[in-house]
Every structure is written in C-alpha cells, then in structure tokens.
N, C-alpha and C positions, 0 to 999 in steps of 0.2 A: 858444687854438687854436679855430677856427670849426668847430663840430661839425654836420654836416647830419643832422637827425633826421627819418627817413622812417617815418611811422606815421600813426595815425588822430587826427582833431579830433572831439570828440563832445560832445554834451550828455547829461547822465546825469539823468533825472527819477526820483526816489527817493520811494516812498509807503510809509507805515508802517500795516499792518493791525493794529489793537489787539486781536487774538485769535489764534488758532492756525488754520492752513490744515487740520490734521487734524480740527478740529471742524466743518468744512464741506464736505469733499470724502469723499464715500462711495467707498469702495473698489470695491464691488459695481456702482457707477452710473458707474465711470469711463468707459465706452464712451459715455455720453450726457452727459458733463460739461457742466454749465451753471451757473456760479456768479458772483456779483458780491461784491466786498469793498469795504466803505465804508472809505476811507482819509483820515482827517480831517488827517493831517500829510503834507505834499508840500513837496518841495524840489527845485530844478533846479541842477544842479552843471555846472561847467566840467570837461570832461575829454578822455578820448582818449589813447592812449599818447604821441603827439608832444607834444600840449599838456602833459601832466603831466610828461614828462622835459624838456621845455624850461623849464618853470616852476621845477623844482627846480634845474636847471643855472644859471638866472638868479639864483636865490638865492645860489648859490655865486660869483656874478659870473663865470661862464662866458661861452661865446660861442655860444648855440644859434641854429640856423637851422633853422626848422620848414619841411619839405617834405610837403604834404598837399593832399588835395581836399576841399572844402567847399560847402555848399549855399548857397541864396539866403536862407537863415534865419540866415547866421552873423554878422550885424551885431554883436550883443551881445558874442559872443567877440571879434570883430575889435577892438572899443572897449577891451576888457580887454587884450588883447595890447599895444594902443597904449599904455595906461596903465602897463604893466609894463616897455615899452622893449623888447619882444621883436620882432624884424623879422618882417615878413610877406611878404617879397619872393617867396618860394617857395610860397605858399599860393594854390591855383587855386580860384576859384569856379566851380561848375557850375550855371548858371543855373536849369536845370529839374530840380534834385534838392535834396533837403533834406540837411543836415548829418547825418552819422551820430548815432544816438541810441539810448540804452538805456532802457526803462522798467522799473523794478524794483519790486516789491512785496515787502516784508519783514515777516515776522509776528514775533510776541513770542518764538518760539525761533530767530530770526534764520535762519529758513527763507526763501528767495527764490524768487520767480518772475519771470523775466525776459524780456521781448521785446527784440530788437535789430534795429534798421532800419540797414543799412549806408549807404543813400543814396549820397552823393556819394563815399565810400570806394571804391565799385566803380570808380571812373574814376581811381584812384590811379596806374595805369599811364601816364596821360597826362603825368605828371611826369617829367623827365629828370635825372639827376644832374649831366650836363654842364652844365645851366643854372645850377650853383652853383659855378663855378670857384674861388672862394674857400675851399671845404670842404677841411680837411686830415684830418678824421676823419669817420666816418658810424655811424649805427646803422640797422638794418632792423628795425622794431618792428611788432607786428601791425597790419595793414592790409589793403587789398584783396589778394587771393592774387596775381593777375597782376602788381599792382604790387610786392609783395614779391620775386617772382622777378626781376623786371627790375631793381629797384634793386640787388639785390645782385651780379648780373651787371656792372651798370654801374659799381659801386664797384671792383669786382675788375679790369675792363678799364681803370680809370682809375689803377690803382695806388694807390687810396685805402684805408687799413685800416679795418675797420668791425668793429662788433659785431652779431652775429646773436641777436635776441631774438624767438623766435617766439611766446611767450605763448599767448594764446587762439587764435592762428591755427594753431597746431600741429595740432589735428585734421584741417584741411583739406589738409595736406601729406602726400605719399606718402614712404615709406622712401628712396626714390631722391632725391627733392627735397631732403629733409633732408641727406643726404649731399652733395648738389650745394652746398647752402648752406655747409655746413661746410668743403668744400673752397675755397670763395671767401672765407670769413670770416677775420679774424685772431683773433677770439674769440667765444664764444657764452655767454649766459646763460640759465638756466632755473631753475624751482623744482624740488623733489625729485620732485613727481609728474610733471612735464614731462619730467624727466631718464628716468624710468622708461618713459614713453611714446615718448620718442625711441629709447631703447634696444630697446624692442618693435618699433617700426616698422623701424628699421634692421638689427636682427640683431646689432647690435654693443654691447658694454658702454659705460657713460658713460666709463670709463678709457680705452676704445679710441678713442672718439669724440673725447675731450679730446686725445688724442695727436696729432691731426690740425690742431690749433689752437695759437697761442702760449700761450693760456689758456682754460679753461672754468671758469664759476661757477656753482656750485648753491646755491640759498638754501634753507634748512631752517627757516624760521620761528623760533621760539623757541630752537631749537638752533643757531641761528647759520648759516654758510655755509661751503662748501669751494671752494677755488680750486686746480685742477689746472694747473701751470704747465709740464708735460712732463718737468721735472727734479725737481718737489718738489710736495706737496700742503700747501697753507697753510690752516689752520683759523682761521675769523674768528668770534670770539664775538658773540653777539646783544647789543644795547645795551639796558639797562632803560629801558622807556618810562615816561613820566610817568603815563600812563594809556593803556588800550587802548580806543580809541573806535570805529574803523573801519579795516579794512585796505585799504579801496579805495585803489589808487594807491601802496601801499607799494614794490611791485616797481619802479615807474617812479622812486620817489625814490631807491631803492637804485642803479638804473642810472646816474641822474645822477651820484651820488657816484663811482661807477667811472669813469664818463667824465671826470669832472673830474681824478681821480687819474691816469688814463692821459695826459691833456694836459698834466699836471705832470711826467711822468716819475718818478712815486713807484714805489717796490717794492709788490707786490701786498698785503702785510700791512698797508700804510698805506692803500692805495686801499680795500681791503675794509674796513677799520675806517670809513672815513669813509661808505661806502656803507651799512653797518650804522645808523650813527648817523642818516642821513637817513632810513632806513625808520622808525627809533624816533621821530624827530620827526613824521613824518606820522601815524603811527598814533593820535597823541593828538588828532587832529581828523577831523571828518566830511568825506567828499569828498576829492578827490585834490588839490585846490589851495587849501584853507583855512588851513593853516599858513603863516605868514609871519615866520619869524626873520630877522633880518639876519645877514649874513655874520659880523659880530662875535659875534653870539649862537650861530652854530655853531660858530665857533672856540673860543669858551669851553667849550661842551659837550663838543667833541671833545677838548681839552686835559684837561677834568675826567675823561673816560671813559677816555682811553688815554695822557695825558701826551704827546700830540703836537700840533704846531702846523700850521695850514694854510699857512703861509708859508714853510716851509723842507722 
C-alpha cells in the first residue's frame, strides 16, 4: 500500500561538548550569557520525520512516498534516497531556502542545546495531497504548521485514511486545531508527554480523544505502549534493545512499523509489536537512519521476540 508521508526532511548536525554545560554557564549571569563550547566531535546525520519514517518503512519493504519541501543544499540527501530506492516524486525544492536543519550540542550528562532552522519546511503548504493520486494511506507528521493543517484537510476530503503524528509540532497547535486534526484523522500517535499536552490543550482526556478515532497510540518508552481501539485497550510490551545508544528517530521507526501493520491489515496487537521492535532496533544506533537490518533480519527478530511472522 503506497503511503504518502507528509513531514520534514532535515539535516541534523550533532556536536559533543566533552564537559558539562553547568560548569560554564553562571546562573547569576544568564542575562548577559556569552559562552563558546569546544566540540571536537561532530557528525552530520540525515533526518527529518518524513525521511526517518520513509527509511524505516523501506527497510520493511513497504511503499513510502515522501511529500516534503527541501532547500538548495539537499543534493547529498537526494543521492542517499536514490541509493535507497525511495521515490522523490513529491519532494519539492525551494531554490532560495536551506533544507531544515538542527544544530545540537550535547554535553557529558546528555543535556542538549539545540538551534533549529526550519528553512524550506515553512513552504510545505505548497505541496498538495492530490498530486499523489496513487497514495492509499497517509501520515501527517511534524512539518510546517500551515502544511500540516492543509495536508490533514486534503487527506480527509480525498477520503484517504491517515495517521496524525503531531510530535514536536504539537506546541504550535491550538486546542481547537488539535480537535480538528483528530476529527479528520483515522488514527493518531503520540508519546506519553504529548498525550498529556493534548489533553491539557483540548480539555479532554486521552481516552475521550481516542474515542474520536479508530485507534490512538500512546508510546511510553521502556514501559511499552498502549493502543486505544474504541472497544479495547491493547497493551504493547517494550522490546529489549541490544544496547541503548541514541533515542533520536525511535518514534519515527515505531510509526513505520505501525504503518506497515496497517497496510497488511494486521490486528493492533501484532502491528504494535512490530512498531515496538522497530524502535528497539533503531535505539541501538546513533542518528535516525544508521541502522540497516534487512527485512529477513527484522523478521527473525520479530519471531524471536514475539513468536510472530511478518508474512502472515
């Protein structure tokens, strides 16, 4: 099932400060803050919600279609997608903008200082869902605010079921807008913090919000996840990770597993377990796209963890 993934494409520049921010930031001088951190370690990762979800769905041999806006500096990412065999038909280049990018400095206590430049992401509303007539399913992931609103409405009007994944875009949405998304979506997925924020913004409990969609998914880290299906609550256990290296992109990997399960018509208990496995595979690697298991590898781990197969 071809899935149209509406979300961001981004570069993540990650720097490691080999000390602690607290040793160099004086609280009593915060009003005149001027600090510089030496960062001997630096790496640049391919990221963005749409890029990460598409990457993981491709690992499962799904059918991802990315719909995103990128800048004039996108060429390295474009070559990567070409090598992965992920279509670029609906990736629009904005010639006078940079691709969205995050600059993240991490200290020895895993504290982070992040600067995010949205760049071409601000033009996501220029893309139209109707440009991808082959899409049978969709996801509205964090992107430009105007684009998120427009794409949800376009999926709804076209009768295409979609997953609403507000993620880090949630703070820029009002309670009324969140309710509008939920009324249009078939499903929504959030982590436990985002679930509380949604409840606070809308004035409705997560259970009440879940009752408005076919299914609502709430991830809870090492405690697993919960899927509210309207008639039932499905508890999904976490999968033991080989090592815990970096949580960046774990939520995107989880969503790719969900999408694959939905595309196969699986019951939620099985789809949720594949999603949990995808998150556990990702967390053992730095960055959002450096894990590279084959579909056979994923199938073997799925059977080992749950006694389930990918092909039935």
